[in-house]
C-alpha positions, 0 to 999 in steps of 0.5 A: 481160296488158295488152300482149295486150289493146293488141294485140288492140285494135291488130289490129281497127283495121286499114286497111279500104282497097281495092286496086281501082283507079280508073276513071282509073287502069286502063290497058286497053289495055297490060294487054290487049296484055302489052307488058311489058319482059323481063330478061336472067335469062329469055333462053335459055341458049346455049353451055355456060355460058349466054349468047352464045358469040361474045361470050364468044370475043371477049372472051377474046380481047380480054383475051388481047391486052392481057395479052400486050401488058402481058406484051412491055412488061415482058419488054423492060424486063427484057431492057433491065435484063439487058443493061445488067447486062453494062456496069455494076452487074452484081449489082443490074441482073442480079438485077433483070433475072432477077426482071422476067424472071420477072414477064414470063414470068407476064405471058405473054411466056415468050420475052422473060422466059426471055432475060432470066433468062439473061442476068442469070444470065450477067452475075452469074457472069461477075462472080464468076468474073472479077471477082477477076481486076480 
Protein backbone atom coordinates (compact mmCIF):
# COMPACT_ATOMS: atom_id res chain seq x y z
CA UNK A 1 0.00 0.00 0.00
CA UNK A 2 2.88 2.33 0.74
CA UNK A 3 4.19 1.83 -2.82
CA UNK A 4 0.82 2.88 -4.26
CA UNK A 5 0.77 6.15 -2.30
CA UNK A 6 4.35 6.86 -3.33
CA UNK A 7 3.36 6.34 -6.99
CA UNK A 8 0.37 8.67 -6.71
CA UNK A 9 2.51 11.38 -5.10
CA UNK A 10 5.09 11.11 -7.93
CA UNK A 11 2.35 11.10 -10.56
CA UNK A 12 0.80 14.30 -9.22
CA UNK A 13 4.18 16.06 -9.30
CA UNK A 14 4.50 15.85 -13.07
CA UNK A 15 6.28 18.27 -15.31
CA UNK A 16 4.09 21.25 -16.29
CA UNK A 17 6.46 22.92 -18.73
CA UNK A 18 5.05 23.93 -22.12
CA UNK A 19 6.34 22.58 -25.41
CA UNK A 20 5.67 25.80 -27.31
CA UNK A 21 8.62 27.44 -29.01
CA UNK A 22 9.81 30.85 -27.97
CA UNK A 23 9.64 33.54 -30.67
CA UNK A 24 13.40 33.42 -31.33
CA UNK A 25 13.22 29.63 -31.79
CA UNK A 26 10.54 29.83 -34.46
CA UNK A 27 11.54 29.81 -38.11
CA UNK A 28 8.38 30.58 -40.01
CA UNK A 29 9.99 30.71 -43.45
CA UNK A 30 11.22 27.13 -43.33
CA UNK A 31 7.93 25.84 -41.95
CA UNK A 32 5.87 27.56 -44.61
CA UNK A 33 7.98 26.49 -47.62
CA UNK A 34 8.34 22.85 -46.58
CA UNK A 35 11.98 22.54 -47.61
CA UNK A 36 12.48 19.01 -46.39
CA UNK A 37 14.96 16.35 -47.28
CA UNK A 38 13.57 12.93 -48.12
CA UNK A 39 15.31 9.60 -47.84
CA UNK A 40 15.79 7.03 -50.57
CA UNK A 41 13.14 4.81 -48.99
CA UNK A 42 10.39 7.09 -50.25
CA UNK A 43 11.54 7.37 -53.86
CA UNK A 44 9.25 5.83 -56.45
CA UNK A 45 10.08 2.24 -57.28
CA UNK A 46 10.93 1.32 -60.86
CA UNK A 47 11.85 -2.00 -62.35
CA UNK A 48 10.95 -5.44 -61.08
CA UNK A 49 12.54 -5.10 -57.64
CA UNK A 50 12.68 -1.34 -57.28
CA UNK A 51 15.61 0.96 -57.64
CA UNK A 52 17.18 1.94 -60.91
CA UNK A 53 17.62 -1.01 -63.21
CA UNK A 54 20.57 0.55 -65.07
CA UNK A 55 22.65 0.65 -61.90
CA UNK A 56 21.80 -2.95 -61.07
CA UNK A 57 22.72 -4.09 -64.57
CA UNK A 58 26.03 -2.21 -64.46
CA UNK A 59 26.81 -3.69 -61.04
CA UNK A 60 25.94 -7.19 -62.24
CA UNK A 61 28.20 -6.79 -65.28
CA UNK A 62 31.07 -5.52 -63.14
CA UNK A 63 30.66 -8.41 -60.70
CA UNK A 64 30.57 -10.89 -63.60
CA UNK A 65 33.75 -9.40 -65.08
CA UNK A 66 35.51 -9.64 -61.71
CA UNK A 67 34.38 -13.24 -61.24
CA UNK A 68 35.51 -14.33 -64.69
CA UNK A 69 38.86 -12.56 -64.27
CA UNK A 70 39.52 -14.38 -61.01
CA UNK A 71 38.30 -17.62 -62.60
CA UNK A 72 40.75 -17.18 -65.48
CA UNK A 73 43.62 -16.74 -63.05
CA UNK A 74 42.71 -19.88 -61.13
CA UNK A 75 42.19 -21.75 -64.42
CA UNK A 76 45.60 -20.72 -65.70
CA UNK A 77 47.20 -21.90 -62.45
CA UNK A 78 45.37 -25.24 -62.79
CA UNK A 79 46.62 -25.68 -66.37
CA UNK A 80 50.19 -24.91 -65.29
CA UNK A 81 49.98 -27.51 -62.51
CA UNK A 82 48.59 -30.13 -64.85
CA UNK A 83 51.19 -29.52 -67.56
CA UNK A 84 54.01 -29.62 -65.02
CA UNK A 85 52.62 -32.95 -63.80
CA UNK A 86 53.44 -34.44 -67.22
CA UNK A 87 57.15 -33.88 -66.55
CA UNK A 88 57.70 -34.42 -62.81
CA UNK A 89 55.73 -35.37 -59.67
CA UNK A 90 52.80 -36.59 -61.75
CA UNK A 91 50.63 -37.90 -58.90
CA UNK A 92 51.04 -34.84 -56.69
CA UNK A 93 50.86 -32.13 -59.36
CA UNK A 94 48.22 -34.00 -61.38
CA UNK A 95 45.93 -34.32 -58.37
CA UNK A 96 46.54 -30.65 -57.54
CA UNK A 97 45.75 -29.68 -61.12
CA UNK A 98 42.49 -31.65 -60.99
CA UNK A 99 41.41 -30.07 -57.70
CA UNK A 100 42.30 -26.53 -58.79
CA UNK A 101 40.58 -27.26 -62.12
CA UNK A 102 37.32 -27.95 -60.29
CA UNK A 103 37.80 -24.70 -58.36
CA UNK A 104 38.37 -22.85 -61.65
CA UNK A 105 35.19 -24.33 -63.13
CA UNK A 106 33.25 -23.18 -60.10
CA UNK A 107 34.79 -19.69 -60.45
CA UNK A 108 33.53 -19.41 -64.02
CA UNK A 109 36.49 -20.57 -66.16
CA UNK A 110 34.85 -23.73 -67.49
CA UNK A 111 37.16 -24.34 -70.45
CA UNK A 112 40.39 -23.84 -68.51
CA UNK A 113 39.08 -25.94 -65.62
CA UNK A 114 38.05 -28.78 -67.93
CA UNK A 115 41.42 -28.78 -69.68
CA UNK A 116 43.26 -28.81 -66.36
CA UNK A 117 41.13 -31.71 -65.11
CA UNK A 118 41.70 -33.65 -68.32
CA UNK A 119 45.46 -33.10 -68.47
CA UNK A 120 45.86 -33.87 -64.76
CA UNK A 121 43.85 -37.08 -65.11
CA UNK A 122 45.82 -38.07 -68.22
CA UNK A 123 49.09 -37.48 -66.37
CA UNK A 124 48.01 -39.70 -63.46
CA UNK A 125 46.72 -42.45 -65.78
CA UNK A 126 49.93 -42.44 -67.87
CA UNK A 127 52.01 -42.62 -64.69
CA UNK A 128 50.04 -45.58 -63.37
CA UNK A 129 50.32 -47.52 -66.63
CA UNK A 130 53.90 -46.68 -67.64
CA UNK A 131 55.73 -46.43 -64.30
CA UNK A 132 56.08 -50.26 -63.91
CA UNK A 133 58.14 -50.36 -67.12
CA UNK A 134 60.76 -47.85 -65.94
